[in-house]
N, C-alpha and C positions, 0 to 999 in steps of 0.2 A: 305177380305185380307187387311192387314195393309201396308200402303205405307209410307216409311220414308219421312220426310219433305225435299224438295229440293228447294234451292234458286238459280235461274239463275241470275247472276250479270254481267251487262255490264258496263265497264268503258268507259266513253265518254269524249273526249276532242275535241271540235269544230267539232263534227260529226253529226250535225243536219240532213244533207242530207242522211247520212247512216242510222240513226235511222228511218227516214221517210220511207226508202226503205225496211229495214230488220225487224223492230219490228212486222209488220203484220205476217211474217213467224213465229216468236217466239210465238205470241199469239195463234197460231194453235196447239201448243204442247199439246199432249193428256195426259200427266202425271197428275194424279188427285190431288196430294198434293204438289202444286207448287206455289212459289212466284216469280214474275218477278220484278227485280230492275234495275234501271239505276243509276250509280254513276257518277255525273258530276265533272270532275277534273279541275275546274276553267275555263270553256269555256267562250268565249266572242262572240259566234255566235247565241245567243238567244236559245240555246238548252233547257235550263230549262223551259222557258216560253212556248216553243213549246211542250215539254213533258206534262206540266201541262194542256195545252189546248187540245191537240190531244190524249194523252194517260193518262188520270187522273187515270185510274185503275192500272197503273204501279207505284210502289213505287219509289220515287226519293230521292237520298241522294246527297246533295250539299256540295262539298269541296271548300274552299275559294280560293285555288290556285292549279296549276298543280304540283303534287308531284310524277308524273310518274306512270308507271304500278305497280311497287312494292309498293311504298308508298301509292298510291291511294287504291289499294285493301286491304292492311294491315289496313288502317284507316277505310275503309268502312265495312269490314267483322267483325270488333269488334262490329258493330251495328246490325248484321244480325243473327237471330236465325234460325238455320236449322240443319239437320243431314248431309246434303251434300251441298257443294258449286259447282256450275258449272260456271266457269269464262269464259265468252264468248265475243269475239271481236264484235264490232258493225257492222262489214262488213261480217257477217256470216249468210247464209240462212240455216234454219233447216227444217227437215221433221217432220211430226206430232209425230211419234213414236221414236224420236231420244234419249229421256232420259231413257226410260225403260231398254234397254240393258245394259247401263252403271251402273245403280243402281243395277240391277240383278247381274252383275259381281262383283261389290264391296261388295254386301251383301253376296256373296257366299264364301268369304275367308277373314278372319280378317287381314291377312298379306298384302292384296292388299290395298294400301292407296290411289292410284290415277289412273286415266285412261284417255284416249282420244278417241274420235270417229275417223273414217276414214275421213280425210280431202281431199276433191276434189276441183278442181278449179271451181269457179263460172263462169268464162269466157269460160272455155273449160271443160265441165263436165265429159269427159273421162280421164282427166289427174289428177294425184295426185297433191296436192297443196304444195308449197314450205315450208310453216310454220310448217309442221309436218307429212304430207303424212299419212302413216299408222303406225306411231310410231317411236319415236326418238332413235337413237343410238349415240355413240361417239367413236372416234378412239383413239389410244394410245397417240396422240399428242393433244387431246382435241378438235378436229374438229367435230362439230355435223353434222350428216346426218340422213337419215330416211329410213324406208322401203318404197320404192317408190320414193325417192329423194336423189340424191348424188350431192353435190355442186349445180350447177344451172340446172342439168338435172332432169326433172320430168318424170317418167314413165307413160304409159297408165295403167289405172286400168282394169285388165283382171281377177280380182278375185284372183290374186296370193298371196295376203296377207290377205285373208278373215278368217283366223284363229286367235282367240284371243291369244295373246302371251305376255310374259314379255318383256319389253323394258327398255331403260336407262332413257328416259325422255318423258313426255307427253307435247304436244303443249300448249302454253299459249293462243292460239287462241280459244281453246275449251278444258278447263282443268277441269276435274271433280275430286274432292277430298273430303274425309271424313272431316267434319268440325272440329271434335275434334283433328284429326291428324294435320290439318293446324295450329290450335292454339298451339298444343304441340310443333311444330317446330318453333313457333313464326313467321309463315308466310314467306314471301319473305325477302331477304336481301335488305333493302331500299337503300343501297349505289349503287345498280345496276341501279336505276331509271327506265330504260326500256331496254329490250333485254337480253335474256338468264337467267333471274332470275328464270324462271321455271325449267331450266336445273340444276341450282345450288340447288334448292329446292328438285328436284327429286334425285340428287346425295346424298344430306344430308339424305333424306328419306331412300335410300338404305343402307347407312352406319348405319342407326338406325335399320336395319333389315326388313324394309318394301319392298314391291314389287310395281312396276309401270307396267301398262298393256296397250296394244292396244285393243280397243273394236270395230272391224270393222263392227259389226252388227248394230252399230249406224253410220249414215252418215250425214255429213254436207258439205256445199259448201262455200269456203272462197275466198274473193276477194284478200286480201293481200295488204300490203304497204299503208294502209289507213291513218296512222298517220304520219310516216316518210317514204317517198317513197325511193325506191332503188336509190342509187347514192347520197343521202343526206349525207353530211360530218359528221353531228352529229350522224346519224345512224351508219356510218362507225366507228366513234370513240367509240360509246357505244358497238358495237359488238366486236371490238378488245379488248377494256379495260375490259369489263365484262367477256369475255372468259378467259383472262389471270388471272383475279382476282379469277374466279371460280377454276382454276387450283391451284393457290396459297393457296386457302382455303381447298381444298379437297384432293389433291394428297399427299401421304406420302412424307416426306421430301426428302428421297433418290431418289425417282422417279422425284420429282420436280427439283432436281439439274441437271438432264440431259435433261428433257423435256423443261424447260424454255429457256435455250440458243438456242436450236433448233428452238423453236417457235419465239424467237426474230429474228433469222436469216431469217426464212421463211416469217415472217411479213415484214421485211425490204425489202426482194426480191419483194414481192407484191407491197410495197409502191413505190419503185424505178421504177418498171415496169409502175405503174400508172403515176408517175411523167414524165417519158420519153414519155408517151403517151399523155401528155398534161393535166393531172389532178393533179395539185399541192395540191388541197384540200384533196384528198385521202391520199397523202403522209403525209401531216401535221396531219391528223386525226390519222393515225397509229403512227406517232412519239409522239403525245400527249398521246395516250393510253399507250405507253411504259413509258413515264415520269410519268404518273399517277400511274402506278403500282409500279415503283421504289419509288415514294413518299410515297405510303402506306407502303411499306416494311421498308423504313428508319424511318418512324414515328411509327413503330411497330404496325400500324393498319393492316399491311399485313402479320402478322406472320401466319405460317401454322397452321390451326385449326384441322388438322387430326392427332390425337395422336396414331392412329393405327400403330403398328410396320411394318405392311405390308398391301398391299391393300386387301380388302375383295373381295369376289367373286361377281362381279357386273353383273347384267343382261344388255344386250344391249351394251356390251363393245367389240369393235373390236381391237384385239391386233396388227393389221397392220396399215398402213397409207393409208387413202383414196386419198391423193394427189399423192402418188406414183402409186397407181392403176389407178387413173383417167387420169393423165397427161402423165405418162411414159408407162403404159400398155394399155391405151385406154379402160379401163373398165368403164362402165357408170351405170350399174344397181346394186341394192343392192345384188341380187343373184350372179352376176359376181364377186363382190368384196368379199363378206362374204362366199359364198357357201351355204347359208341358204335359202332354198326355202319355206318360210313360213312367 
């Protein structure tokens, strides 16, 4: 049997302790035609010397400075020869047979460009993990959620999403994509730096006619928050800015004209709630994200890239609002909100 060449690529930034903890799991992967690589994104914690001494069998690519998730992977993957890339966070534990189901799924259908495994919490292995759970969706206002995770609520894994299914986006924590398709799309948008660049890429892939899938037959366990922890103002800024930038790039112009004002109002509501709760850093991060988007639009960098006269049929798109369902109707689970039990 012929096995396509797979490269598992970890982007590292000052994550020496995580590499020491999780690389031994990765080395137990059973896939026969596999290359393991670590891309160091300008670390100053002696990660590179540690890798060279403790894991010389793992290929190391050294970048001179931290250019983010998007820039780091784009630069590194130009140097990697493989049929499939699996982009894996440094804080992920994998099982020996985690690669085979994803490659089998992607090989089965030329229209499926990317997929993700089931992401469970490393700390509580019965819970889905925030970063992608069992496959990402997005609502009509651009808020991402997932099968098994809505806003901050993570469901228990009872096998309710164990069917492979089309989704809107695959998690950047464990992102498997056909190499030629990644290069065809010119990779991630480097202006994102970090956070939600994988959602933008998956949206662009769908607009190009490709499909994105969840592959729950593959299971990994993710710690989460390893680089920028929750509550970090830079993380808040990037999440808000990148989400708005993604909408400006991908929504049809007519849709953007009503979505953007609503989003600005909802973002402002969240910012002032944080301010009055004693978190001015959150307020300023949201304000900066709005100024950044306006600056892009005024400089013509933020023009709408979607030339389609109407939105195409997107998988994993929810035509309602998760905020309305979550806060006003008290619905917490993916099934309660979407009515889809798969």
